[in-house]
C-alpha positions in Angstrom: 5.9 -93.7 -10.0 5.0 -90.0 -10.0 6.6 -87.4 -7.8 4.7 -84.2 -7.1 5.5 -81.6 -4.5 7.9 -84.0 -2.9 5.4 -86.9 -2.5 5.4 -90.2 -4.4 2.2 -91.4 -6.1 1.9 -94.9 -7.6 -1.0 -94.1 -9.9 -2.5 -91.1 -11.7 -5.6 -91.6 -9.7 -3.7 -91.1 -6.4 -2.2 -87.9 -7.8 -5.6 -86.6 -9.0 -7.2 -87.3 -5.6 -4.4 -85.5 -3.8 -4.9 -82.4 -6.0 -8.8 -82.2 -5.7 -9.4 -84.3 -2.6 -10.7 -82.9 0.6 -13.9 -81.3 1.8 -13.6 -77.9 0.1 -11.6 -78.1 -3.1 -14.4 -79.5 -5.3 -16.8 -76.8 -4.0 -14.3 -74.1 -4.7 -13.8 -75.4 -8.2 -17.6 -75.7 -8.7 -18.1 -72.0 -7.7 -15.3 -70.9 -10.0 -16.7 -72.9 -12.9 -20.1 -71.1 -12.4 -18.8 -67.6 -11.7 -15.3 -66.4 -12.3 -13.3 -64.5 -11.2 -14.3 -64.5 -7.5 -12.8 -62.5 -4.6 -12.0 -64.1 -1.3 -15.0 -62.5 0.4 -17.3 -63.8 -2.4 -16.0 -67.3 -1.9 -16.5 -67.0 1.9 -20.1 -66.0 1.3 -20.7 -69.0 -0.9 -19.0 -71.3 1.6 -20.2 -70.1 5.0 -19.1 -73.2 6.9 -15.4 -72.8 6.0 -13.2 -70.5 8.1 -11.0 -67.9 6.4 -7.8 -69.7 7.3 -8.9 -73.0 5.8 -10.2 -71.3 2.7 -7.0 -69.4 2.1 -5.1 -72.7 2.7 -7.2 -74.5 0.1 -6.8 -71.7 -2.4 -3.1 -71.7 -1.9 -2.9 -75.5 -2.5 -5.1 -75.1 -5.7 -2.9 -72.3 -6.9 0.3 -74.3 -6.2 -1.2 -77.2 -8.2 -2.0 -74.8 -11.0 -5.7 -75.4 -10.8 -6.5 -71.7 -10.0 -4.8 -68.5 -10.8 -4.6 -65.7 -8.2 -4.4 -62.2 -9.5 -3.3 -59.3 -7.3 -4.3 -55.8 -8.6 -2.0 -52.9 -7.7 -4.6 -50.8 -5.9 -5.2 -49.6 -2.3 -6.7 -51.5 -0.6 -5.3 -54.6 -2.4 -7.7 -56.4 -4.6 -7.2 -60.1 -5.2 -9.3 -62.5 -7.2 -9.2 -66.1 -8.3 -10.1 -67.9 -11.5 -9.6 -71.4 -12.9 -6.6 -72.0 -15.2 -6.9 -74.0 -18.4 -6.2 -77.3 -16.5 -8.6 -76.2 -13.8 -11.3 -75.6 -16.4 -10.8 -79.2 -17.6 -12.2 -80.4 -14.3 -15.7 -79.3 -15.3 -16.9 -82.8 -16.3 -15.3 -84.4 -13.2 -16.8 -81.8 -10.8 -20.2 -81.9 -12.5 -20.3 -85.7 -12.3 -19.4 -85.6 -8.6 -22.1 -83.0 -7.9 -24.7 -85.0 -9.9 -23.8 -88.2 -8.1 -24.2 -86.3 -4.8 -27.7 -85.4 -5.8 -28.5 -89.0 -6.7 -27.0 -90.3 -3.5 -29.0 -87.8 -1.5 -32.2 -89.0 -3.2 -31.2 -92.6 -2.4 -30.7 -91.8 1.3 -34.1 -90.1 1.4 -35.8 -93.0 -0.2 -34.5 -95.6 2.2 
């Protein structure tokens, strides 16, 4: 049994899905794999369907799980950006495979 953030997971797969599962986390990681670092406003432009509150929540969860690193610069107005950590960068093959499968599935749906 694995305990992470006060929750119990019975397999590594359950743990992995809790860290990157959900509608927005894979997309956030995808954009950070392709362009990094990104500011909050840049991520909002890339993800127009997400509201700011949800985006900030997803970023905080990814930061808490050590997938991304948040950097605050001591300037006025405050500047904050996000980039993938080393463990976050290791998600490249996983995220690419999910996105490739999504394209394949989309073509399957069109061809039906």
